[in-house]
C-alpha atoms as a printed R data frame, in Angstrom:
    type eleno elety resid chain resno       x       y       z
1   ATOM     1    CA   MET     A     1  -7.262   3.818 -21.106
2   ATOM     2    CA   SER     A     2 -10.359   5.372 -19.624
3   ATOM     3    CA   VAL     A     3 -11.288   8.964 -20.399
4   ATOM     4    CA   ARG     A     4 -10.427   9.971 -16.831
5   ATOM     5    CA   ILE     A     5  -6.920   8.499 -17.033
6   ATOM     6    CA   THR     A     6  -6.383  10.041 -20.479
7   ATOM     7    CA   ILE     A     7  -7.324  13.504 -19.213
8   ATOM     8    CA   PHE     A     8  -5.131  13.126 -16.119
9   ATOM     9    CA   THR     A     9  -2.166  11.926 -18.198
10  ATOM    10    CA   SER     A    10  -2.619  14.794 -20.655
11  ATOM    11    CA   ILE     A    11  -2.623  17.358 -17.841
12  ATOM    12    CA   ILE     A    12   0.551  15.884 -16.327
13  ATOM    13    CA   GLN     A    13   2.234  15.867 -19.728
14  ATOM    14    CA   ALA     A    14   1.259  19.488 -20.374
15  ATOM    15    CA   ILE     A    15   2.765  20.499 -17.019
16  ATOM    16    CA   LEU     A    16   5.974  18.627 -17.830
17  ATOM    17    CA   PHE     A    17   6.220  20.369 -21.212
18  ATOM    18    CA   ALA     A    18   5.771  23.753 -19.519
19  ATOM    19    CA   VAL     A    19   8.399  23.074 -16.848
20  ATOM    20    CA   HIS     A    20  10.926  21.853 -19.430
21  ATOM    21    CA   TRP     A    21  10.329  24.957 -21.532
22  ATOM    22    CA   PHE     A    22  10.759  27.238 -18.504
23  ATOM    23    CA   VAL     A    23  14.057  25.606 -17.500
24  ATOM    24    CA   TYR     A    24  15.370  25.676 -21.076
25  ATOM    25    CA   ALA     A    25  14.278  29.277 -21.688
26  ATOM    26    CA   THR     A    26  15.851  30.406 -18.416
27  ATOM    27    CA   TRP     A    27  19.169  28.766 -19.206
28  ATOM    28    CA   MET     A    28  19.261  30.250 -22.691
29  ATOM    29    CA   SER     A    29  18.271  33.704 -21.467
30  ATOM    30    CA   PHE     A    30  20.841  33.827 -18.691
31  ATOM    31    CA   ARG     A    31  23.697  32.076 -20.454
32  ATOM    32    CA   GLY     A    32  23.211  33.726 -23.854
33  ATOM    33    CA   ALA     A    33  23.675  30.364 -25.511
34  ATOM    34    CA   ALA     A    34  21.115  30.625 -28.295
35  ATOM    35    CA   LYS     A    35  23.758  30.608 -31.034
36  ATOM    36    CA   THR     A    36  26.166  28.076 -29.577
37  ATOM    37    CA   PRO     A    37  26.649  24.682 -31.273
38  ATOM    38    CA   GLY     A    38  24.392  21.859 -30.152
39  ATOM    39    CA   VAL     A    39  21.324  23.963 -29.366
40  ATOM    40    CA   SER     A    40  19.155  22.061 -31.845
41  ATOM    41    CA   ALA     A    41  20.277  18.733 -30.405
42  ATOM    42    CA   ALA     A    42  19.578  20.011 -26.892
43  ATOM    43    CA   LYS     A    43  16.039  20.951 -27.905
44  ATOM    44    CA   ILE     A    44  15.410  17.460 -29.289
45  ATOM    45    CA   ILE     A    45  16.806  15.818 -26.150
46  ATOM    46    CA   LEU     A    46  14.645  18.014 -23.915
47  ATOM    47    CA   VAL     A    47  11.520  17.171 -25.912
48  ATOM    48    CA   LEU     A    48  12.287  13.461 -25.519
49  ATOM    49    CA   LEU     A    49  12.980  13.886 -21.813
50  ATOM    50    CA   SER     A    50   9.742  15.814 -21.338
51  ATOM    51    CA   VAL     A    51   7.674  12.840 -22.534
52  ATOM    52    CA   SER     A    52   9.931  10.126 -21.116
53  ATOM    53    CA   PHE     A    53   8.360   9.677 -17.685
54  ATOM    54    CA   VAL     A    54   4.775   9.484 -18.910
55  ATOM    55    CA   ILE     A    55   5.653   7.054 -21.713
56  ATOM    56    CA   THR     A    56   7.891   4.815 -19.603
57  ATOM    57    CA   SER     A    57   5.318   4.810 -16.786
58  ATOM    58    CA   LEU     A    58   2.593   3.614 -19.147
59  ATOM    59    CA   LEU     A    59   4.928   0.890 -20.425
60  ATOM    60    CA   ALA     A    60   6.008  -0.049 -16.900
61  ATOM    61    CA   PHE     A    61   2.426  -0.760 -15.864
62  ATOM    62    CA   ARG     A    62   2.100  -3.264 -18.714
63  ATOM    63    CA   TYR     A    63   5.523  -4.822 -19.215
64  ATOM    64    CA   SER     A    64   8.549  -5.849 -17.192
65  ATOM    65    CA   ASN     A    65  11.912  -6.330 -18.862
66  ATOM    66    CA   MET     A    66  15.441  -4.994 -18.501
67  ATOM    67    CA   LEU     A    67  15.095  -2.351 -21.224
68  ATOM    68    CA   ILE     A    68  11.938  -0.825 -19.748
69  ATOM    69    CA   ARG     A    69  13.437  -0.895 -16.244
70  ATOM    70    CA   ILE     A    70  16.505   1.010 -17.458
71  ATOM    71    CA   PHE     A    71  14.529   3.675 -19.319
72  ATOM    72    CA   TYR     A    72  11.982   3.994 -16.505
73  ATOM    73    CA   THR     A    73  14.755   4.533 -13.965
74  ATOM    74    CA   ILE     A    74  16.490   7.121 -16.169
75  ATOM    75    CA   SER     A    75  13.241   9.016 -16.714
76  ATOM    76    CA   ALA     A    76  12.446   8.892 -12.981
77  ATOM    77    CA   VAL     A    77  15.881  10.286 -12.091
78  ATOM    78    CA   TRP     A    78  15.459  13.027 -14.674
79  ATOM    79    CA   LEU     A    79  12.044  13.908 -13.242
80  ATOM    80    CA   GLY     A    80  13.718  14.529  -9.902
81  ATOM    81    CA   MET     A    81  16.552  16.529 -11.457
82  ATOM    82    CA   LEU     A    82  13.944  18.595 -13.290
83  ATOM    83    CA   SER     A    83  12.434  19.600  -9.944
84  ATOM    84    CA   PHE     A    84  15.817  20.888  -8.783
85  ATOM    85    CA   PHE     A    85  16.475  22.670 -12.092
86  ATOM    86    CA   PHE     A    86  13.033  24.277 -11.913
87  ATOM    87    CA   LEU     A    87  13.951  25.675  -8.501
88  ATOM    88    CA   ALA     A    88  17.292  26.838  -9.903
89  ATOM    89    CA   ALA     A    89  15.552  28.632 -12.775
90  ATOM    90    CA   SER     A    90  13.036  30.260 -10.434
91  ATOM    91    CA   LEU     A    91  15.780  31.427  -8.070
92  ATOM    92    CA   SER     A    92  17.776  32.764 -11.030
93  ATOM    93    CA   TRP     A    93  14.920  35.035 -12.077
94  ATOM    94    CA   PHE     A    94  14.224  36.110  -8.495
95  ATOM    95    CA   THR     A    95  17.881  36.904  -7.796
96  ATOM    96    CA   ARG     A    96  18.323  38.688 -11.127
97  ATOM    97    CA   THR     A    97  15.290  40.879 -10.423
98  ATOM    98    CA   ALA     A    98  16.452  41.616  -6.868
99  ATOM    99    CA   THR     A    99  19.987  42.576  -7.931
100 ATOM   100    CA   MET     A   100  18.640  44.861 -10.661
101 ATOM   101    CA   LEU     A   101  16.296  46.625  -8.219
102 ATOM   102    CA   LEU     A   102  19.108  47.041  -5.698
103 ATOM   103    CA   GLY     A   103  21.590  48.113  -8.344
104 ATOM   104    CA   LEU     A   104  24.057  45.357  -7.500
105 ATOM   105    CA   PRO     A   105  26.678  44.568 -10.179
106 ATOM   106    CA   VAL     A   106  26.089  40.814 -10.417
107 ATOM   107    CA   HIS     A   107  26.504  39.205 -13.838
108 ATOM   108    CA   LYS     A   108  23.406  37.271 -14.865
109 ATOM   109    CA   GLN     A   109  25.464  34.389 -16.286
110 ATOM   110    CA   THR     A   110  27.093  33.904 -12.893
111 ATOM   111    CA   ILE     A   111  23.681  33.798 -11.222
112 ATOM   112    CA   ALA     A   112  22.345  31.036 -13.458
113 ATOM   113    CA   LEU     A   113  25.544  28.994 -13.366
114 ATOM   114    CA   LEU     A   114  25.640  29.103  -9.563
115 ATOM   115    CA   PHE     A   115  22.052  27.958  -9.068
116 ATOM   116    CA   PHE     A   116  22.139  25.251 -11.744
117 ATOM   117    CA   VAL     A   117  25.397  23.795 -10.397
118 ATOM   118    CA   LEU     A   118  23.929  23.772  -6.885
119 ATOM   119    CA   ALA     A   119  20.806  22.068  -8.263
120 ATOM   120    CA   ALA     A   120  22.887  19.352  -9.933
121 ATOM   121    CA   CYS     A   121  24.845  18.767  -6.707
122 ATOM   122    CA   ALA     A   122  21.639  18.621  -4.656
123 ATOM   123    CA   GLY     A   123  20.181  16.080  -7.076
124 ATOM   124    CA   ALA     A   124  23.289  13.894  -6.845
125 ATOM   125    CA   CYS     A   125  23.158  14.014  -3.034
126 ATOM   126    CA   ALA     A   126  19.451  13.128  -3.133
127 ATOM   127    CA   ILE     A   127  20.139  10.027  -5.246
128 ATOM   128    CA   ILE     A   128  22.828   8.809  -2.852
129 ATOM   129    CA   ASN     A   129  20.756   9.594   0.232
130 ATOM   130    CA   ALA     A   130  17.767   7.599  -1.065
131 ATOM   131    CA   PHE     A   131  19.725   4.347  -0.785
132 ATOM   132    CA   TRP     A   132  20.989   4.938   2.758
133 ATOM   133    CA   ILE     A   133  18.275   3.518   5.024
134 ATOM   134    CA   ARG     A   134  18.413   4.759   8.610
135 ATOM   135    CA   VAL     A   135  17.088   2.994  11.697
136 ATOM   136    CA   ARG     A   136  14.911   5.281  13.805
137 ATOM   137    CA   ARG     A   137  14.120   4.237  17.370
138 ATOM   138    CA   ILE     A   138  11.138   5.569  19.296
139 ATOM   139    CA   SER     A   139   9.492   4.747  22.616
140 ATOM   140    CA   VAL     A   140   5.722   4.520  22.941
141 ATOM   141    CA   LYS     A   141   3.784   4.440  26.205
142 ATOM   142    CA   LEU     A   142   0.366   2.788  26.027
143 ATOM   143    CA   ALA     A   143  -2.143   2.561  28.858
144 ATOM   144    CA   ASN     A   144  -3.102  -0.926  30.067
145 ATOM   145    CA   LEU     A   145  -0.174  -2.476  28.223
146 ATOM   146    CA   PRO     A   146   0.057  -6.194  29.113
147 ATOM   147    CA   GLU     A   147   3.101  -7.241  31.104
148 ATOM   148    CA   SER     A   148   4.192  -9.443  28.186
149 ATOM   149    CA   TRP     A   149   4.457  -6.369  25.922
150 ATOM   150    CA   ARG     A   150   6.649  -4.304  28.215
151 ATOM   151    CA   GLY     A   151  10.044  -4.015  26.587
152 ATOM   152    CA   ARG     A   152   8.871  -5.558  23.346
153 ATOM   153    CA   VAL     A   153  10.000  -4.039  20.058
154 ATOM   154    CA   ALA     A   154   8.028  -3.706  16.825
155 ATOM   155    CA   ALA     A   155   9.510  -2.802  13.454
156 ATOM   156    CA   LEU     A   156   7.522  -0.530  11.155
157 ATOM   157    CA   VAL     A   157   8.209  -0.729   7.424
158 ATOM   158    CA   SER     A   158   6.347   1.208   4.755
159 ATOM   159    CA   ASP     A   159   6.540   2.429   1.171
160 ATOM   160    CA   VAL     A   160   9.219   0.047  -0.071
161 ATOM   161    CA   HIS     A   161   7.836   0.391  -3.624
162 ATOM   162    CA   LEU     A   162   9.233  -2.758  -5.183
163 ATOM   163    CA   GLY     A   163   9.020  -2.641  -8.950
164 ATOM   164    CA   HIS     A   164  11.119  -1.281 -11.794
165 ATOM   165    CA   VAL     A   165  13.525   0.852  -9.751
166 ATOM   166    CA   ARG     A   166  13.870  -1.355  -6.677
167 ATOM   167    CA   GLY     A   167  13.702  -5.115  -6.817
168 ATOM   168    CA   ARG     A   168  14.749  -8.277  -5.034
169 ATOM   169    CA   GLY     A   169  18.122  -6.855  -3.946
170 ATOM   170    CA   PHE     A   170  16.441  -3.976  -2.120
171 ATOM   171    CA   THR     A   171  14.103  -6.429  -0.391
172 ATOM   172    CA   GLN     A   172  17.103  -8.462   0.743
173 ATOM   173    CA   ARG     A   173  18.751  -5.357   2.229
174 ATOM   174    CA   ILE     A   174  15.658  -4.549   4.286
175 ATOM   175    CA   VAL     A   175  15.146  -8.137   5.429
176 ATOM   176    CA   HIS     A   176  18.804  -8.460   6.464
177 ATOM   177    CA   MET     A   177  18.525  -5.217   8.441
178 ATOM   178    CA   LEU     A   178  15.406  -6.496  10.201
179 ATOM   179    CA   ILE     A   179  17.018  -9.844  10.998
180 ATOM   180    CA   ARG     A   180  19.932  -8.019  12.643
181 ATOM   181    CA   LEU     A   181  17.551  -5.744  14.577
182 ATOM   182    CA   ARG     A   182  15.534  -8.746  15.870
183 ATOM   183    CA   PRO     A   183  12.109  -7.130  16.449
184 ATOM   184    CA   ASP     A   184   9.353  -9.110  18.159
185 ATOM   185    CA   VAL     A   185   6.839  -8.211  15.444
186 ATOM   186    CA   VAL     A   186   6.958  -6.517  12.033
187 ATOM   187    CA   PHE     A   187   4.272  -4.177  10.700
188 ATOM   188    CA   ILE     A   188   4.233  -3.305   6.985
189 ATOM   189    CA   ALA     A   189   2.024  -0.270   6.381
190 ATOM   190    CA   GLY     A   190   1.372  -0.607   2.662
191 ATOM   191    CA   ASP     A   191   2.948   0.213  -0.696
192 ATOM   192    CA   LEU     A   192   5.280  -2.745  -0.487
193 ATOM   193    CA   PHE     A   193   4.917  -2.782  -4.275
194 ATOM   194    CA   ASP     A   194   5.059   0.109  -6.710
195 ATOM   195    CA   GLY     A   195   2.055  -0.976  -8.770
196 ATOM   196    CA   THR     A   196   4.099  -1.462 -11.935
197 ATOM   197    CA   SER     A   197   4.429  -4.789 -13.729
198 ATOM   198    CA   ALA     A   198   6.935  -7.092 -12.013
199 ATOM   199    CA   ASN     A   199   7.585 -10.661 -10.942
200 ATOM   200    CA   LEU     A   200   5.904 -10.023  -7.609
201 ATOM   201    CA   GLU     A   201   6.681 -13.293  -5.858
202 ATOM   202    CA   ARG     A   202  10.341 -13.088  -6.877
203 ATOM   203    CA   VAL     A   203  10.932  -9.550  -5.590
204 ATOM   204    CA   ALA     A   204   9.034 -10.311  -2.365
205 ATOM   205    CA   LYS     A   205  10.487 -13.771  -1.723
206 ATOM   206    CA   PRO     A   206  13.292 -12.644   0.671
207 ATOM   207    CA   TRP     A   207  10.591 -11.872   3.244
208 ATOM   208    CA   VAL     A   208  10.264 -15.630   3.869
209 ATOM   209    CA   HIS     A   209  13.553 -15.457   5.799
210 ATOM   210    CA   LEU     A   210  11.983 -13.094   8.321
211 ATOM   211    CA   ALA     A   211  10.511 -14.910  11.318
212 ATOM   212    CA   PRO     A   212   9.725 -12.516  14.195
213 ATOM   213    CA   PRO     A   213   8.225 -14.252  17.270
214 ATOM   214    CA   LEU     A   214   4.814 -12.556  16.963
215 ATOM   215    CA   GLY     A   215   4.758 -12.584  13.156
216 ATOM   216    CA   ALA     A   216   4.700 -10.040  10.339
217 ATOM   217    CA   PHE     A   217   1.556  -8.164   9.277
218 ATOM   218    CA   PHE     A   218   0.646  -6.149   6.187
219 ATOM   219    CA   VAL     A   219  -2.072  -3.779   5.007
220 ATOM   220    CA   ALA     A   220  -2.514  -2.677   1.400
221 ATOM   221    CA   GLY     A   221  -1.573   0.840   0.351
222 ATOM   222    CA   ASN     A   222  -2.806   2.866  -2.589
223 ATOM   223    CA   HIS     A   223  -0.164   1.414  -4.936
224 ATOM   224    CA   GLU     A   224  -1.424  -2.109  -4.276
225 ATOM   225    CA   GLU     A   225  -4.830  -0.874  -5.447
226 ATOM   226    CA   PHE     A   226  -3.799   0.551  -8.824
227 ATOM   227    CA   SER     A   227  -5.080  -2.625 -10.468
228 ATOM   228    CA   ASN     A   228  -6.370  -6.009  -9.294
229 ATOM   229    CA   HIS     A   229  -4.861  -5.984  -5.812
230 ATOM   230    CA   SER     A   230  -5.317  -9.710  -5.232
231 ATOM   231    CA   LYS     A   231  -2.052 -10.506  -7.059
232 ATOM   232    CA   TYR     A   232  -0.140  -8.268  -4.653
233 ATOM   233    CA   LEU     A   233  -1.823  -9.793  -1.621
234 ATOM   234    CA   ASP     A   234  -1.098 -13.295  -2.935
235 ATOM   235    CA   ALA     A   235   2.596 -12.406  -3.257
236 ATOM   236    CA   VAL     A   236   2.623 -11.061   0.295
237 ATOM   237    CA   ARG     A   237   0.963 -14.197   1.665
238 ATOM   238    CA   ALA     A   238   3.397 -16.391  -0.287
239 ATOM   239    CA   SER     A   239   6.193 -14.627   1.602
240 ATOM   240    CA   GLY     A   240   4.798 -15.732   4.948
241 ATOM   241    CA   ILE     A   241   3.338 -12.350   5.888
242 ATOM   242    CA   ARG     A   242  -0.224 -12.139   7.185
243 ATOM   243    CA   VAL     A   243  -2.489  -9.722   5.325
244 ATOM   244    CA   LEU     A   244  -4.941  -7.798   7.499
245 ATOM   245    CA   ASP     A   245  -7.931  -6.986   5.313
246 ATOM   246    CA   ASN     A   246 -10.215  -4.700   7.336
247 ATOM   247    CA   GLU     A   247 -10.053  -6.963  10.364
248 ATOM   248    CA   LYS     A   248  -9.008  -7.182  14.001
249 ATOM   249    CA   ILE     A   249  -6.906  -9.849  15.635
250 ATOM   250    CA   SER     A   250  -5.659 -10.322  19.180
251 ATOM   251    CA   LEU     A   251  -1.889 -10.220  19.440
252 ATOM   252    CA   ASP     A   252  -0.927 -11.496  22.892
253 ATOM   253    CA   GLY     A   253  -3.280  -9.146  24.727
254 ATOM   254    CA   VAL     A   254  -3.153  -6.233  22.276
255 ATOM   255    CA   ASP     A   255  -5.822  -5.574  19.637
256 ATOM   256    CA   LEU     A   256  -4.326  -5.197  16.158
257 ATOM   257    CA   VAL     A   257  -6.550  -3.733  13.438
258 ATOM   258    CA   GLY     A   258  -5.546  -3.556   9.781
259 ATOM   259    CA   VAL     A   259  -7.465  -1.396   7.296
260 ATOM   260    CA   HIS     A   260  -6.545  -1.298   3.612
261 ATOM   261    CA   HIS     A   261  -6.238   2.052   1.886
262 ATOM   262    CA   GLY     A   262  -9.399   1.756  -0.181
263 ATOM   263    CA   ALA     A   263 -11.487   1.559   2.996
264 ATOM   264    CA   LEU     A   264  -9.466   4.200   4.827
265 ATOM   265    CA   VAL     A   265 -10.283   6.978   2.355
266 ATOM   266    CA   HIS     A   266 -14.038   6.616   2.943
267 ATOM   267    CA   SER     A   267 -14.905   7.931   6.392
268 ATOM   268    CA   ASP     A   268 -18.181   6.010   6.767
269 ATOM   269    CA   THR     A   269 -16.560   2.727   5.721
270 ATOM   270    CA   PHE     A   270 -13.598   3.327   7.996
271 ATOM   271    CA   ARG     A   271 -15.770   4.121  11.007
272 ATOM   272    CA   SER     A   272 -17.909   1.042  10.327
273 ATOM   273    CA   ILE     A   273 -14.818  -1.200  10.297
274 ATOM   274    CA   LEU     A   274 -13.581   0.177  13.617
275 ATOM   275    CA   ARG     A   275 -17.003  -0.176  15.237
276 ATOM   276    CA   LYS     A   276 -17.281  -3.738  14.005
277 ATOM   277    CA   ALA     A   277 -13.881  -4.405  15.582
278 ATOM   278    CA   SER     A   278 -15.418  -3.552  18.996
279 ATOM   279    CA   LEU     A   279 -12.209  -2.262  20.532
280 ATOM   280    CA   ASP     A   280 -11.993  -2.905  24.266
281 ATOM   281    CA   PRO     A   281 -11.071   0.318  26.121
282 ATOM   282    CA   LYS     A   282  -9.322  -1.817  28.737
283 ATOM   283    CA   ARG     A   283  -6.905  -3.188  26.123
284 ATOM   284    CA   PRO     A   284  -4.415  -1.175  24.058
285 ATOM   285    CA   SER     A   285  -5.066  -1.208  20.325
286 ATOM   286    CA   ILE     A   286  -2.800  -0.687  17.329
287 ATOM   287    CA   LEU     A   287  -4.203   0.418  13.970
288 ATOM   288    CA   LEU     A   288  -2.191  -0.352  10.866
289 ATOM   289    CA   ALA     A   289  -3.354   2.014   8.107
290 ATOM   290    CA   HIS     A   290  -1.380   3.168   5.092
291 ATOM   291    CA   ALA     A   291  -1.983   6.923   5.367
292 ATOM   292    CA   PRO     A   292  -2.379   9.259   8.364
293 ATOM   293    CA   ASP     A   293  -5.978   9.966   7.368
294 ATOM   294    CA   GLN     A   294  -9.261   9.876   9.328
295 ATOM   295    CA   LEU     A   295  -7.343  10.431  12.556
296 ATOM   296    CA   GLN     A   296 -10.293  12.022  14.304
297 ATOM   297    CA   ILE     A   297 -12.388   8.916  13.663
298 ATOM   298    CA   ALA     A   298  -9.616   6.634  14.912
299 ATOM   299    CA   GLU     A   299  -9.371   8.703  18.099
300 ATOM   300    CA   GLU     A   300 -13.134   8.707  18.636
301 ATOM   301    CA   GLU     A   301 -13.343   4.927  18.184
302 ATOM   302    CA   GLY     A   302 -10.715   4.293  20.841
303 ATOM   303    CA   VAL     A   303  -7.564   3.440  18.877
304 ATOM   304    CA   SER     A   304  -4.449   3.762  21.057
305 ATOM   305    CA   LEU     A   305  -1.730   3.880  18.377
306 ATOM   306    CA   GLN     A   306  -1.929   4.335  14.602
307 ATOM   307    CA   LEU     A   307   1.030   3.351  12.420
308 ATOM   308    CA   SER     A   308   1.126   4.812   8.907
309 ATOM   309    CA   GLY     A   309   3.323   5.837   5.993
310 ATOM   310    CA   HIS     A   310   2.291   7.113   2.545
311 ATOM   311    CA   THR     A   311   3.613  10.670   2.823
312 ATOM   312    CA   HIS     A   312   7.280   9.778   2.153
313 ATOM   313    CA   ARG     A   313   7.780  13.055   4.038
314 ATOM   314    CA   GLY     A   314   7.791  14.533   0.541
315 ATOM   315    CA   GLN     A   315  11.178  12.979  -0.433
316 ATOM   316    CA   PHE     A   316  12.700  16.377  -1.363
317 ATOM   317    CA   PHE     A   317  11.810  20.048  -1.664
318 ATOM   318    CA   PRO     A   318   9.371  21.406  -2.818
319 ATOM   319    CA   TRP     A   319   7.392  18.198  -2.216
320 ATOM   320    CA   THR     A   320   8.427  18.167   1.452
321 ATOM   321    CA   TRP     A   321   6.633  21.500   1.748
322 ATOM   322    CA   VAL     A   322   3.599  20.263  -0.225
323 ATOM   323    CA   THR     A   323   3.088  17.171   1.941
324 ATOM   324    CA   SER     A   324   3.487  19.189   5.137
325 ATOM   325    CA   ARG     A   325   0.686  21.475   3.940
326 ATOM   326    CA   ILE     A   326  -1.550  18.454   3.250
327 ATOM   327    CA   TYR     A   327  -0.927  16.435   6.414
328 ATOM   328    CA   GLY     A   328   0.192  19.147   8.819
329 ATOM   329    CA   PRO     A   329   2.036  17.871  11.901
330 ATOM   330    CA   PHE     A   330   1.136  14.268  11.055
331 ATOM   331    CA   VAL     A   331   3.265  14.275   7.894
332 ATOM   332    CA   TYR     A   332   6.075  12.596   9.835
333 ATOM   333    CA   GLY     A   333   7.050  11.388  13.280
334 ATOM   334    CA   LEU     A   334   5.286  10.618  16.544
335 ATOM   335    CA   LYS     A   335   2.364  12.938  17.269
336 ATOM   336    CA   ARG     A   336  -0.706  12.935  19.504
337 ATOM   337    CA   LEU     A   337  -4.351  13.699  18.759
338 ATOM   338    CA   GLY     A   338  -6.344  13.515  21.980
339 ATOM   339    CA   ARG     A   339  -5.961   9.955  23.272
340 ATOM   340    CA   LEU     A   340  -4.529   8.751  19.947
341 ATOM   341    CA   LEU     A   341  -0.810   8.399  19.264
342 ATOM   342    CA   VAL     A   342   0.174   8.489  15.578
343 ATOM   343    CA   TYR     A   343   3.495   7.585  14.033
344 ATOM   344    CA   THR     A   344   3.958   8.380  10.346
345 ATOM   345    CA   THR     A   345   7.125   6.983   8.819
346 ATOM   346    CA   SER     A   346   8.946   8.520   5.864
347 ATOM   347    CA   GLY     A   347   9.182   5.020   4.388
348 ATOM   348    CA   ALA     A   348  12.057   2.894   3.162
349 ATOM   349    CA   GLY     A   349  11.789   3.378  -0.595
350 ATOM   350    CA   THR     A   350  10.763   6.039  -3.079
351 ATOM   351    CA   TRP     A   351   8.084   6.668  -5.659
352 ATOM   352    CA   GLY     A   352   8.934   8.368  -8.943
353 ATOM   353    CA   PRO     A   353  12.398   9.892  -8.600
354 ATOM   354    CA   PRO     A   354  14.689   7.575  -6.583
355 ATOM   355    CA   MET     A   355  15.796  10.617  -4.613
356 ATOM   356    CA   ARG     A   356  15.524  11.892  -1.037
357 ATOM   357    CA   LEU     A   357  16.872  15.060   0.528
358 ATOM   358    CA   GLY     A   358  15.710  16.228   3.936
359 ATOM   359    CA   ALA     A   359  13.423  13.192   4.178
360 ATOM   360    CA   SER     A   360  15.684  10.195   4.681
361 ATOM   361    CA   PRO     A   361  14.441   6.607   4.214
362 ATOM   362    CA   GLU     A   362  13.981   4.680   7.419
363 ATOM   363    CA   LEU     A   363  13.011   1.559   9.275
364 ATOM   364    CA   VAL     A   364  11.373   2.299  12.619
365 ATOM   365    CA   LEU     A   365  11.888   0.368  15.839
366 ATOM   366    CA   ILE     A   366   9.089   0.978  18.339
367 ATOM   367    CA   HIS     A   367   9.892   0.193  21.973
368 ATOM   368    CA   PHE     A   368   6.723  -0.359  23.999
369 ATOM   369    CA   GLU     A   369   6.433   0.932  27.551
370 ATOM   370    CA   SER     A   370   3.560   1.051  30.023
């Protein structure tokens, strides 16, 4: 590993140690369980859990087998549960302090038990919710829309994250949903893969059964750029999906531009790609870009509609709050910036914890109107 990755991994691991200690110390302080049987075993288990996600992630980027997939999934679920337990511990201290200041006779053991049980229930609901993909339908009005596009429907898919947690079966579910929905064109806005080691062509193969009239198009997300991204693009192409690599094509009277994530994050590069595309102001244009970034540039260069993902809408609190602070109103949904319409999808899959609460997974059907 490079020095940069080593430092980053060490910082993440230190944070995980600290959060585990805080949750454990809170539980022991509130429940008075320091002398109960099994405390030593609990400490050992927590230490192992605290290093599990970092270790299994490092292994997952190198190897792909059933054992690693099982342990990676367990560690990812625990990482999500840890977030809920951290909130429970924080609320326990806040409530305990508030009741003491107000002189309310609330037993501290009751406080902790209530919040930790609620956290466990919330985590269970988040796991279930992450596998229930919704279909969201929106209508988009574009100026100068060709007659042939009026009434047409596009499907937007993003952030499937195929890898150790979700594999071929998840791909089949999405493809079967799309076949039933019968869109005219399918746009895949990146992070089709998780970036971990996997049999890429196998997990992506169900896409070959998808045959929308105008085709299916893909741009690379940040997870396709974790390593040599050509293997991911080859797997996409082998599935019959066209990869748009910083290029423009004409799609029955509409300009379609696809920019991969590595170019999107550099404003000068991104602007250069759009200028090279020479967008015709008399024709509507659709930009497929993984993240809702550089929106001002897209608006200035005459893009009509940008379709993005990446944010996952945070998946669950507190990350829903964090992403909303980063991306503002463009974190999710259909928004406008000047002449530019932007739709950011919450995505179909998950990264890290296979959990969603308040940020449901979705496929998006876009109905075009003039």
